[in-house]
C-alpha positions in Angstrom: 3.2 18.3 16.3 5.6 16.1 17.6 5.2 12.4 15.8 8.4 9.1 15.7 9.3 8.9 11.9 11.4 6.2 11.4 12.5 5.3 15.4 13.3 9.4 15.1 10.6 11.5 17.7 10.4 15.0 14.9 8.6 17.9 15.2 6.4 18.0 12.0 3.5 20.6 10.8 1.5 17.9 8.6 -2.0 17.0 8.7 -1.8 14.3 7.3 0.8 11.5 5.9 0.6 12.4 2.5 1.6 15.9 4.0 4.6 14.0 5.7 5.5 12.4 3.2 5.9 15.9 0.8 7.3 17.9 3.7 9.7 15.0 3.8 11.2 15.1 -0.3 9.2 11.6 -1.1 5.6 13.0 -2.4 6.7 10.9 -5.6 8.8 8.0 -4.2 7.9 4.5 -3.4 7.3 3.6 -0.3 5.6 2.2 2.1 3.9 3.7 4.7 1.8 2.6 8.3 0.9 4.3 11.2 0.9 3.4 14.5 2.4 -0.1 13.3 -1.0 -0.2 10.6 0.1 -0.2 6.8 -1.3 2.7 4.9 -2.0 2.1 1.0 -0.5 4.9 -0.8 -4.3 5.5 -2.5 -5.2 6.3 1.6 -2.5 8.5 2.4 -4.2 11.7 2.2 -7.5 11.5 4.1 -5.3 9.5 7.0 -4.9 11.2 9.6 -2.1 12.5 12.1 -2.4 13.5 15.8 0.7 14.4 18.4 2.5 11.0 19.4 2.0 9.0 16.1 4.4 6.8 14.9 5.6 6.3 11.7 7.4 4.1 9.3 8.7 5.1 5.8 10.1 2.3 3.9 11.8 2.0 0.8 11.7 -1.4 -0.8 15.7 -2.4 -1.6 16.8 -4.6 -4.1 18.8 -7.7 -2.6 20.3 -11.0 -3.8 
C-alpha cells in the first residue's frame, strides 16, 4: 500500500506500525512514532493498523545543546 513516511510517499506491505518499523530496520530502535498526526506509544504499535494513504512519522531522539 502507499504510505507517506516522514514526508516521502513510499509503498509498503506492512499491515501494522510495528511491522513497518521492522521493514524499515527500526524494530529495536528507540524512536517516537505518529500516525496521521497522532502520537502512537511503543506498546501500541503492534496493534495499530495501517491503511492506504496514512501518514507515518518516525523520529529518533537527538541530543543537543
